[in-house]
N, C-alpha and C positions, 0 to 999 in steps of 0.2 A: 504494498499501500503506501508505503515512502517514497518506494521509486518511482510510481505513479505519479504521486503529488510532487516530488521533486522534477519532472516531467514537465509536469503543467508549469512551474514556478519558472523554469529553463525557458519553456517555449513564449512563456508571457513576458519574460525578460530580452529574449532576442527579438521579440517585434518590437517591443520598445527601442533599442536601441538599432535599428535594422535602416534606419533612414536617419536617424544623428546620436553620434555618438553624444553617452551621459557618463557623470559622476556617479560614484559609490551612490553617496547620498541620492541624486534624485532617482535613481534604480532602486534603491528600498527605501523611498515614499511612494513608489511608483506601486512596489511588492506590499507595502504596511508593514513591512518588517524593519527589525533595528538595522543600521549599517555596518555593524560587525558580522552578524549572522548572514546580509547578505553577501558582504565579501568571502569571508570563509566557508561558506555552502554553494553559492553559486557564481560568483566572477572569478574567481580561485580557479576552479575545478573545468569553468571553460575555459579557462586563460589555457590552464594544460593540457586539457584536451585539444587546442589548437581550434579552437571554434573562435575566439575574439579574442581581442588585443588591446593594450593599450596606445590610442594616438599619440605621437611620438609629438614632445613637447606641451602637451595637457594631462591633466589628471581624471580625462576620460575614457572610455572604455566602445568600443562599436565591434563591428562584426570583421573577423579577420582578413585582409585581401583590398578592402575599399581603399581606391585608390586616391589620393589629395590632387591628382594631378589632372588640371581642366582640360588637357588635349586627350587624356585616356577614351576612348571610343567606346569606353563601356560605360561610361557616364553620360554618355549624349543620346538622348532619343532616336531611336532608329528612324520610325518617322511619326512625322507630325500626329498624326491621327492616334498615337498613343498615348498622347500627353492623357486625357482623361481618364485611362486606365491605372494612372500611377495610383500607388498606395498612398500617397501623401494628397494627393486631388482628393481622391476619394474620403480620405481622411476631412478633409477640409469642408466637404460638403456635408460629411455625416455631424460633424462638430459645430457646425455652423448655419445660423438660419439667417443672417443680417439680409438687410435688404437689397445690399449693392455686391452682394458675395461674389456674384456672377460678374460684375465687371471687373472685381480684383482680383479673380483668377483668369480672366482674359487679361489682363496688365502681367500677369505673370507669367503666364503660357506663351507672349511676345518676347519677354526676355528671355526666357530658356529656350526657344527654340531662335533664337538670334534674328526676331523680326524687329524689335524695337529699334527706331532710327538712334545711329549713334552708340548702338550698343550689341551692334551685329556679330561682333568675334566672341560673344559671352554666349556658349549653347551647354546647356547640362539636364540632365535629366533628372527633376526634382527631388524622383526616389533618391538620387544620390547624392542631393544634398545633405553637405555636413555642417551644423552649426554648432560653434561661431564661426569656426575656419572658413567655409563657403560667403557667408555673411561678410563678413570682412573685407573677404578680399573683392567678391560681387560692390561691394560700397565704395571700396577706393578706387576699381577699375572703373563705374559708372560716374565717380563723379571727376577723374582725369578723363574722361570720353565726352563727359559733357562741358567740361569746362565751368562748374559750378563748384562752389563750398559747400551746399546744402542737395539732399538728392530732391527732385519734384514731389511734390505730395501724394502724387496717385501711386509713386511708386513706393512712398515710404507704407502706405496703408496700406499697398498689395501684399510687400516683403512682413509686416509685423503679423499680420493673417496669417500666409503661409506659415511661419515660423510656431505662431501659438495654434493655430488651429490645423496646419498640415503636417505638421514636425511634431504635433502634441508637447513643445516646447515651454515649461513656466517664464516666460518672457518678464522679466525684473524691471520695477521704473528705471532703477539706477543702469541697468545691461543697455537699455532701451535709449537712455539719455546717453551711454557714453559711447554709442554706435550710431546717435544721432537718427535716431528712428521711433523719438520719442512717442507717443498717442497724444500730447496734447495738441489743443485744437488752437489753431494760427489764431495771431493777433490780426485785427483788422488792419493792413499794410497800405491797400489801395484805396481807401475810401475817398480821397480827392480827384483820384485817376481822372483824367477829362481829356478831350481833344480840342484843341484849338480850330477854328473855323477853318484857317488855311491851311492846318495840316490835313483837314476834312476834304477840303476843292482838291487837295495833289493826288490824295490817295484815289479820289475818284477818277481824276483825271488819268493815272496811272492802269486803272484798271477797266479803262475803258476798251480796250481792244480783247478782252477778258470776260465777256460778258457775264459767263456762270457764275463768276468769282464777285462783277460789280455788282449786279444784284444779291447776293449773298452776301455782302458785307454791306449795302444798304438795308437790308431786310434786318439781319442781325443787329445794327446800328439803333434802329427807329424803333424797332419793338423790344429791344435787350433781352431779346430770348434766351435759357441757357444754351450752348452748343449741341448737346444731342436735341434738344428738344427740338429746333429747326426742322431736323428731317423727319419728324414727325407730323408736319404741318401737311394736309392734304391741300389739292388747288382749289379744291371748291372750297376752303375756309376763308380765301380770300375775297375780298368784295370792292367792289371799285365804284367810283361816283366822284359828283363835281359838286368841291367844296367851295362857296364863295365868302369872300371875309370882306367886311370893310374896316377900313383906317383913313389915317392920316399923318402926314407928314410934317413933323415941328421941330426945327432944328437940327436936321438930320436923325431924327427918331422918329419911328414907327408909333403911331399910337391906335391899339386897338379894343381897348376896354370900353363898354357901349353906353354906359356915364357918361364918360369923361369926351365920346364923341361927339354925343347930343351936345353937351357942354359948346365944345370946339364949333358944333352946327349952330348954334344961336348965336356965337360971336362971328360967325360969317366965314368961318375955316371951311374951306374945303375936301369932301368927304369924298375918298375914292372907293373903286368897289374893285374886286380882282377874285376871278374863279379860276381854279386849279384844278387836276385829277388828284383825286386824294384814295387811300386804300385803310380798309379796318378788316382785322381778320382777326377770329376770335382764339385763344392758344389756350389747348388743356394743359395743364404742368403737372408732369408725373407727380415731381414730389411733394407737393403739396394737396395733388388730385383735387385741384381747384380750376375754372376756368377764366381765363384774363382776356377785357377785349383789349385790341392794341390800335394805333392808328398810326398811318406813315403819310407826312404833310409835304416831303420832298419831291415835288413832281419830279425832278427827273428819275428820281427812282422808281417813282408810281410808274410812269410810261414804260420803264423799260421793266420794270416787275410784272407789268399789264403784257403786254408786249410774249413775255418770258413765260407766264402763266398758259398766254393762249398755244403756245407751240407747244409746252409739255401737254395739253388739253386734245392738241391734234395728233400730237405722237401715242395719245394712249396713256399718260402716264397718271396715275393718281395721287402720288405723292409731290409736293412741290421741288425739293432736292434728292429726294429717295427714289432709285428706280425700280426697286421691286415692289409690285402691286401687290404680291402676294405676300409681302410682310405683314404682320398684325401686330403691334406695338402696344406694350402695357408696361405697367410698374415695374416688374420684374427684368424685362428686358429691352428697355430701350437702347440704354447707355452701353451694354454689351454688345446690340448689336450694328451700334453706329459707331464705337470706338474708333476702326480704324477710317473710317469717314473724319470721325475729329480730328485723331491726331493728324490728316495731311492738310486739314484746314488750318491748323492750328501753324505749323510749319510756314506754309504759305504766308498767312498772316503776321506772323512774328517779323519774317523778313521785309514784307511789304512796309511794318511799321518801324521796323530799324533803319530802312531806306530813309524813314519821314522824322528822322531825329531820335526815335525813343533807344534805347537802351538798355543791358541788361540790369536788372534790380528794378526798372521803373513799373513792371507789373507783380511787382511781389519777391520773392526769393527766387523762383522759376516763371521760366518764358509763357506765361498761358496767354499766348495771341487771341485767344476765342472769349476770355472771361473780359480781356483789356476791352473787346467791344462792347459785351454787355455794360462793362462800366462807362465808357464813352457816351453807351447812348445814355445812360440813366443820370449820369452829368448834365446831357444836352438838355433832355427833359427839366430838370432841375431849374436847370437856369432859365429856361424859356418861362415855366412857369412861376418866375421867382423864388424857387425852392417851398414850393406848394407841395411837402410831402403828403400830405392829404390823397391830393389829386393822384399824385403821381403814382402811391400805392395800390392803389384801384387797378393801375395796368398791371402789379404783379406781387406784389405782398398781402397778407394778412395782416401786418402789424406795421407800424410806420417807425420801430424801434429797431428792425432788422434793415429797415431799407437807410436810415441813418446810420447806423454804426458801421456798416459794411459798404456800402457803394456812395453815400449821399452826402458827405460833410462837404460843410460850404468851402470852396477852393477860397484864397487868399484875397484872388484881384475881386472876387464877386462884394465879398464882403467888405472890402474896403471901398466899392463901389456903392455899397449898400449904406454907408458909413458919412459919405462924404456932402451929405444935408445936417448932419449934427451939428450942432451949435450952441456953443456954451458961454 
C-alpha cells in the first residue's frame, strides 16, 4: 500500500515540476507535506533514480534532460496548431475564467510562435517554459528588441497570467515587482494627450492616398472607439444626413450658441447658415455592454466615409472594417478575433504619428498608437464643448470620473485661455 501511495505522490510531484522547476518548499507545499519529509522521501530518491535533477545555478528541481537553450528544437512547437494542446495552455484555461483570458492567451501564442512584431527571434513551446530562467531571459530579450525600459502592458498581463495559471506558479508581489511584471494598475499618464489642429491636418494630408486608413483614422478619431470595437461596427450602423448650423463671426471667432446669436441678430450682426454632411453611428461597447451614440461632423471624413460605406455595401460586406461576414462578435471573443488587425493598425499609426512630431513616451510607457487616437478624439470633443464632461460622457462612459481622470484632463493651454478673463 505504501508503494502505491508513494507512486501517486511521485506522479503528483512530477506533474507539478514538469513545466516549471520548483524549490523543495514549493513542492512540499503542493504535496501538503513537510519540507524535510518531501526532500527525504521523494526528491532525493527521484534524483538518485535519474528522473529529476537540480537546475544548475538554482535551488530548483526539474525533469532531468530539460535544456535551457532556446535553440533546442525540442523546446519549439513543431506545428502552430499544437499550441492549444499544450498542457500549460490547458492549465490556463482550466484555472482561469477571466473575461479577456483568450486575448491574453492569443498574445502569448504570438510570442511563442515568433509572430509578435519585433520578437520574431523568440520561439518556444509553452510547456518547455522554465520559470524564472525563461521569464528573465524573455523580459531582457523583449526590452532590448523593442527598445523599451518597460514591457508593453499587454505582454505583461499575458506573461503574468501564463506564469500564474499556466505554469501554476505562485508569483509573489515582490517577485513580480523585481521582474517588472507587477499586477499594479497603471496610473493615468496620458489624460492630457491631444492632437493639435495643424497635426490633424497633416495626418489627413498624408493619408489621402490610403483611403482605408484615411477613413479608419477619421472614424476612430471622431468616435474615439476602442481599437477592437471599430471592427465590430456594421455598415448599416452608420447613418448619413445633412446638418445645418447657424453662426456669426465676431473678431475672427465663431459663435454658435443660439441665445447669443439671437442677441447678435437683434444688434444687427449678420447670422450665417451652413449645411454639411454629417454621420451618426450607434456603437455597442462590449466592455460595458452599453450602446453609445457617436457623431462625426468633419465633412471631409464624412464624405469619404459615405463613399467607403457605399463601396463596401456594393461588394457585399457586412462590417465597416472587417471582411469576414460570418464572424459573430461577442464580449468574450471580439478582442481575440481582431488582435492581429489591431496590432497591424497600431504599427501603422505609431509610424504616422512619429512622423508628425510625437515621440516615445508621449503615449505612455509603450507606443499605443490606437489608444492615442482615442485620447486625441476625446480631447477634441471636450475642447469643442468647453470641457462639458456631462455631454461627452454620454458618448462613451457611464460616469464622468473615468472620463475626466483617464482621458479628459484640461490641457494647460485651454485652462489658461479660460482664465484670461479673470480680473482682480
